[in-house]
N, C-alpha and C positions, 0 to 999 in steps of 0.2 A: 504494500500501501503506500503512496508516493508521500512523504514526510507532511504536504499542506493538509491531505485527508487527516492523516493521524492527528495532526494538531487540532483540526477540526471537531477530530471525535473525542478528544479531550474537553475542550470547553463545551461541548455538547453535554459528556459526562459532569463536566462539573455543573452545566445548568439542570439536571434532572436532581443532583442533589441539596441543589439551592433553589426549593419554590416558591421561598419566602421572597424572593428576588425576581421570579417571573413578572409579576403586573407591573413592578415600576421599570423592568429593562425591556418589558413589551411597548411600556405606552412612552421612553422615552425612545427606542428604535422606532417607534413609528410617528410618534408628534414633536419629538423634539428638534426637528428642523426648524420650529416655528423660534425658539430661543435664539437662534441664529439670525433671524429677521430681527429680533429686538437687537442682539449686539450689533447690527449694522445701523440702525436707529440711533444705540449709542454712543457709534464714532461718529456718526452724521451730529449731533449734538455736541459734543466734543469739540469735532473739527471748529466749529464755528467762534471760538475764542481762537483759532490757532492758525497759523501763515497758508495761506492761498495753496500750494503745495499740499498741505497735510486733509484739506477740504476736499482736495482733487481725488484725495487717495481715498478719501471716505466714499465719494460719489461714484468714483470707478468698480472699488469693492461690490457690488452689485452687478455691475456689468461683466468682472472678470469670474463673477459668480455662473453666470449665466452663460458665458463665453466657454465656462469649464465644462459645464451641464452639455452644450451643444457638441463638444468635442467627445465629450464620454458618450452621448448617444451614437455618436460615430464607429467608436471604440466597440460598444457592446454590441453592437450589431456585427462587426468584421469579424469579431472573437467568436459571438454566438457559444459561451458556455452555459454549461447547464446549472441550475440550481442544486446546492447540496441534497435536497429532500426529494431531487428529481434521480439522485445518483444513489442515494441510501437513502432510502422509503423510509425505514427503520426508526429516523434520529427524530429527536424532540426538536416542533417546531411550536413558537410560541407568538409568529402572528400569522395573517392571512398568506395562503401558498398563492404564488403567480407564477406564471408561462414565460414572463421575459427574461431574458439572456442575465447571467451575474457579474460577468469579470468587465470592466470594474464596479464598483459599487456605487450608484449614484449618490447617496445618503453620505458617504464617506466623501467622493467628490466635490459636491456642493459645501459641504462643513469643510475641508480642507482649504476650499478658495475663500471662503468668508475670512478664516483664522490667516491665510498669509496676508490677503488684503488689509485687514483689520491691524498688520503688525505696522504698516504704513503710517496709519494714524494715532496710535498709542499702545505703545510698548506693551505693557499691563494689559490692556484690552486684546490684545492679541495674543499674549499667553491664556487667559481665561478661555479663549475662542480655541487655541490652540487644544487645552486640557479636554474642552468639550467636544472637539473633534474625535481626538482620540477616542472619549467616552463614547463615543457615535460609533466608531469604526467598532470596539471592542462588542458593545451591545447589539450589534447586527450580527456578527458572530454568533453571538450566547443566544439569539434567539432563533437561530438555524436559518438565518435570510441569506447567509454569504460563507463562501470560504475566505480565511484568513487573508489570503493574498488578493482575493477583491478589494478588499477594504486597504489594504496598504496603497495598492495602485490607484485607488478611488482618493485618497489620501496625497498622494505625490501628484497626480493628474491635477487636481484640483489647485493644490498649492503652485504648480510650475505655471499654468494658464494664467491664474489673477495676479501671481507676480509678473509676469510678461506685460499681462494688461496694463496694468499700474506703472510701471517701469517705461512703457513705451507712451503714453498717453498722459500722465499725470502734467506734464509742461503744459501743454495747450489748454488743457484742461483747467488749468489753475491761471491760466488768463483770460480763461471764461469766467472762473470766479472773480476775477480779479474788476472784470467790466459790469460783472451784476451786483457787486460790492457797492456800484454806487447809481445805481436803479435802485426802483421802487421796492425788488426782489431781495436786495440787500440781507432782510433778515435769516434767509432761507442761506446763507452761507454766510455770514458773518455777525457776531454777536454785538461788533459796536467798541470793544477794548481791545482788539487786536488790530494790526495794519495786513491786512489781505493782500498787498502787494510785497510783504516783505522777504517771501521765500522768493521771489522772481526777479531781484536785482543782480 
C-alpha cells in the first residue's frame, strides 16, 4: 500500500477513536471556509490605516483566492483522482460524499491562498490564517474527504498563485488606491490617519 494511503488510514483510524471530535471537525471541514471570508474583511479593515501597498494586498487577496481556485479546477480535472472513499469504501466518512475528483483539495487551495495574501497585509493575521488553513487541511483528511497529498498540494497551489497575484499587481493597484483615496470613495481604502501614497514614493 502506498505511504499516502497508509497515512490516510492512520488518520482515519484516529478519527474512529475520537467520536467526540466528529461534529466540530465535520463542521469546520464543511463551513470553516466562512472564517476566511471574515479574515479577508479583517485584513481590509486593518489596511485602511496603512500605506497604499498594504491596501492593495488586502484588495488582491480575494483576487488571488479566486485565481487559485480557477487554477485548481483545471488541475483537478486533468488529474481526475478518486476520493479516498471511492477507493477504500469501508473508511469512516464524516461529510457528504461527492463524485468530483480529489486532487488537489479546493478547500485547502482557497484557504492557502487567503493565508498567503494576508501575510502581505499583516504578519500576525497571516499567521492566524496559516494556522487555520493548516487546520482546514487536516480536517479534510480527518473527515475522510481527501488524501493527505491532496491537501498539501492544495495549500501549496493556493499560496503560490495568491503570492504571484499580489506581487505582480499590488503596485498598479496601489496607484488606484491612491487615486480613490482622493475621491468620495476614500473611506473604503483609507481611514484618514495614514498617508495612502506613502508606499508609492
